[in-house]
N, C-alpha and C positions, 0 to 999 in steps of 0.2 A: 880276180877274187883267189884264184888259184894262187899268187903269191901268200894269200894270206893264210892259204891252208897249211902250205909247204911252211909257212913260218910257225903255223902253231904245231905244226907234226913236230919240228926239229930243235924249236925254243928250248937254249942250255938250261938246265935246271940250276938255279941257284943255292938251292940245299947244299949244305956239308953236316956232316952226322953231327956235328956240334951244333944246337941251333944256333946259341948265340953267336957264333962265327956266321952261321948262315944268314942273321938278322943283319950283320953288318955287310954280308955281302948285295944283300938286297937293298938297302939302304945306300950305298954307291951306285947300284944298277939305276936306283931312281933317280937318282944326282942329274940322269940325263933328260926328265921328263919333268915339264911344269907342271905338271897334275896328275895325283895318286890315286889310281881306282884300283877297287878289290872285286874279282868274278865272286858271286855267290851260286852254286847248284843245289846246294841243298840246306841245312840248318841256316848257313848266311843268308838264307831266302826269309826265312818265318823268325829267326832269334840271332840279327846279325849284333848287338849290341855294341856298337857303336854311331855314334851323331853323323850322318853324312849330310855334307853339302847338296849331295843330286844323286840321284837313281833312275838307271835307267833300263830298259829291255834288252838283253845283248845275247847275241852269239859268239860262238866258239867254236870256231873248225876244226879237225884234228885231235879232240877228245870228245870223250862221252861220259854220261853218268851211270854208275854201274854200284849194285847192292851187293859189293864184293872186298871189302876192307875189314879184316877182322877187326872185333874191339873187346876188348879185356878190361876195360874201365866205364866207359862213359854209358858204353848200353851190353854190358855184357862183363861175365867174368872171368880169372883164368879158367876156372873148372868148366863156365857153359858159355865161351867167347858169342857174342853178338855179332850184327852186321852194321856198317854206316856205307851209305854213300861216300865213292871216290871219283875224280875225274881221271879215266885212263884214257891212253892212246885210243884214236882210231875213231870215225865218226864225226859226230859235232854237236852241239850242247846248247840248250836255251837256258839263260837263266837271269839273273842279274848283273847289272855292278853299279858300284857306290863309289862316289867322288869323295874322299876325305877331305878333310878343312884345313887348311894349311897351317892356321895356328894351334890346330892341335895331332898334327899328322902323325909325330915323335910318339905323344902318349897313347895314340890309339890303334899305332902300328904293334905295343909294347905289350898292348892286353890282347890283342888278337892272336900277336905268335903266342902268347903264354896259353890262350886257350888253342890252340890249332896244332905248335908246333912243339909242346913242352920235351917230346923225344926225338925230334925231328924226323919223324916218320913220314913227313910227306916230302915232295918233292916242290920248292916252292918257284915257279916259274912265271914271268912277266909275257902274257900271250896278246896278242891283238885280237880284240874284239867287233864286232858289226854292233851297232847301234842304231835307231831310229834318225839321232841326230847326229851319227858321223862314225867314225871308227876312234877307239881307244884302244891304250894300250893298258892293262889290267893285270894285277896279283892274282896270281889261281894256285891253289894247293891240289898239287895233282899225285898219283901214284904210279909209280913204274909196275911192268908186270911182273916183274923178277922180286918185288918188295916179300918179305917174309909175310905180311902184312895182307898182302894183294890173294884171295883165296879162286880158285877156277871157280867157274860158273856152277852156281850148284844143281842139282836136281830138286823137283817141288819137294819130296818128304824131309830132303837135308833143311830147307827153307821154313817148312810149317813147324820142323822140331825148334828150331831158332826161334821163329815167328812166338811159338809156344811159352817158350820155358827161359830164355834170353830176357836177363833184365842187368843193366849199372847203375853207376852214379846219377846218371840224367834221367834213369829208365829204361822203359823196354824198347827193341829192335821194334817191335809192332809200332808201339808209340812213334818213334822216331820214322818208321814210313809213312803211319797214317797225316803225321804233320808234314810232312815232306810231300807228299800228294796233294792235301788242303791248300798249299802254297802253290805251289806248281799251277792247280787250277784256278787259284783265285786271279795271278796275273798271266791268266790264258794262256799258259805254256801245256800244251801236248808233250807226254811222253809215252810213247806205248809199252816200255818194262816198267815203269811205275804203274802205269795202269793196268798190266796183266799182273802183275805181285798184287795189286789191291784188290783184283778179280779172284785171286787165290786165295788170300785171307777172307773175301765174304763168302767163297765156295765152302770153306771150313769153318763156316761159322765164328771166324776169329774176332769179326769186326761188327 
């Protein structure tokens, strides 16, 4: 297990600042793998938008889910930025992995890239994942702590302001948090920080 943790922590980022070039880098990296898996930790759990051949519960070590990625389009605006979850270094994260169908992997990957990587904000990495059926290596969209999009841990009053006011192309940050919490619960995934955030929202009658 120690080797998997170390691998997850130091797995090289596949992304470059040009999203198209990053996609080609990923495709070259995937050539050495007989199966193509994608790790979902937030919206890819409740809105994957691709036809997977297989889905499994999965654990990634060396990374954790955090509501610390600034969103100026999808869940907020430049004037009132919202937040979305990102996969940040440290800890561990439970989610789902999806195996893409070989006959449609190129098409599905292009659609996924258009959704997650239009500006190249994420670092795309191939991370080792533990599943009940055995280990797999999956594509994961991670975020570096030095990224301009990565915010420090916010105080609850700052978070509440965002939950009350931030709305973007796909809805509010509050809706995004609620959907993610519901999806994790439905799949039996416990995340104490997500549960704490939901408790804060309920305590202030936002839900």
